[in-house]
Residue, then its C-alpha position, 0 to 999 in steps of 0.5 A: m366188412s368194416t361198414n357191417l361191423t360199424n352198423t352192428e356196433q351202432s345197433v348194440v349201443s342203441n339197444t343198450k341205451r334203450e334198456h338203460e332208459e327203460e330201467r330209469k323210467g321203471a325206477t322213476e315210476a316205482v318211486d312216483v307210484c304208491p305201492e298200495c293203491g297205485g296213486n301219485l306220491v307227493s312230498d310233504e316238506e313240513h313233516a319230511e315225508t312222502v305220502c300217497d295223495g289217494c290212500g294217505l300211505v306214508v312211503e318214506t320218512d325223515a327226508i333230508d332238507h338240503g336247503p338253508e335253515w333261513r328264509a329270504f323274501d328278496a334279493n337283499e335279504r338273501d345276500s345278507k343271510s347267505r353264508v357258510g359254516m354252522p347254523t346261527t344259534k342263540m346259545m352263543h353270545d355272538n350267535g355262533l358266527s365267530s371261530n375258535i382256535g383249537w387246543q390240540d397244538r397240532d398242525a394240519y398234518g397232525r404233527m405236534l407243534s414246537p414249544t415256540q409255536r405252542e407258546k405263540m398259539q396260546r397267546l393267540r387264543t388269549w387274544d382271540e378270547r378277549f376280542r370275542t367279547r368286546n364289551s361288558k354286555e357281551r361278557n355278561l351274555k357269554q357267562a349267562l349262556g354258559e350257565i344256561d347250557r350247564m343247567a339244561s344239560a343237568l336237567g336233561l332239557p332238549e336243544n329247543v328249550r336251551e335256545m328259548a332260555s337264551v332268547i329270554y335271557r337276551r330279552a332281559l339283558k336288552e330291557d335292562l332287567l339285570p341291575g340288582r340281580s345276579i346273572e345266575g338268578v336270571a339264567s335259572a329263571s330263564v331255564y325254568a320259564a323256557a321249560r314251562q313254555a316248551g311243555v317239558p317242565r321241571t319242578m322249581d326244586e329240580v332247577a334250584t338243585v342245579s342252580r348256583i343260587d338259593e331257592m328264595e332268590f330263584k323264585r323271586t327272580y322268576r316272578y320278576i322276569i315273568r312280570e317284566l317280560s310279560l311272558e305267557v306261561k300256562p299252568a303246568d299240566p300234571e300229565q307232563y310230569l306223569n310221563r316223566f315219572e312213569s319212565e322210572f318204573d317198569l309199569e304195564p301199559a294198562t297202568k299208564r293208561r289208567a293213570h292218565d285217565l284218572l288225571k283227565t277225569a280230575k281235570e274235567a271235574g275241575i279238582t286240579s285247580g290250585k293243586s300242585p301238578v307234581g303232587l297230582a301226577a304222583a298221586a295218579l301214578y300211585a292210584a293206578a298202580l294200586l288199581e292194577g295190582e302193581g307193586v309200587t309203594q308210596d315211598a317209591v313214588s315220593s322219592v321219584a316225584d320229590v313230594s311227601t307221602v302225605t300229599i300222595r295219600n291225600r291227592y290219590h283219594d280225591l282222584l279215586a273219588v272223582a273217578g268213582e274207583t274208591d270201592a276198587l281199592p284192595a281191602s288191605v290198603t284201606a285197613d293200613e291207612a285206617s290204622a295209620 
């Protein structure tokens, strides 16, 4: 009787295992097969996507990269880069490898420290802060990187621009370009140059507004840093400013497309050379709003773009003339400008 029971139990266990294996196999096949055409799925690590190699269908996006942020090509380099903690960053003077003593004055259980312990921890914080900057260059770098982070936050610049600005400032410090110039001036120039290089430019007036130096010193320092570091900064594209100005208005998609088309036509005709990209972007936005019947005034565009209405008026006529859209202007607009 016990033998029959044992055989029965074994058969039940065997059937259960077989069912689990079939379920796992079916789940694996469902993941590895394209639901559209039945083709094989491949992992695109560069774009963090899973795509079908047959029809190109994107099955999964935003895949998680569990590997380190660095690459190593031999054992020695792997050992030197292997570590724990947060990724290194150029936005901190010590690349983010040091630690900070918290300010909460609580122990590991969340209890408040006694007055004697709080006084001791305050002394430790003071000494820790002093030891983190070992020389004048590190103190200089710490102050400058804090200034870069402050200005980038005020300008709404992304993380990669802040990293790039930090690298530019480090280069200027390494090549001894700071004597005779203020830390704030070189930091402001680094932020402006990094934003231009990253394709998210800000105007000089915007950077000067959040900077702690006057505009003339900022412009002079920027030209000096660009020349001495041989930075390749391309002329700003008006369309990059246009994307930002459009977000300030509730415009129809057709109006936005028309504004971009006006700028593209102007660039092909070669009339954008030597003209302010901010003024061109503002003029294209106003011209497209006129052609599409949107209620956008010159004063509103002037306030957002921080350019004069005279500049907008002159530039938008040039854009319309090149695009052959002058006749499409409403008669009321032409009459108002003639009387003005």
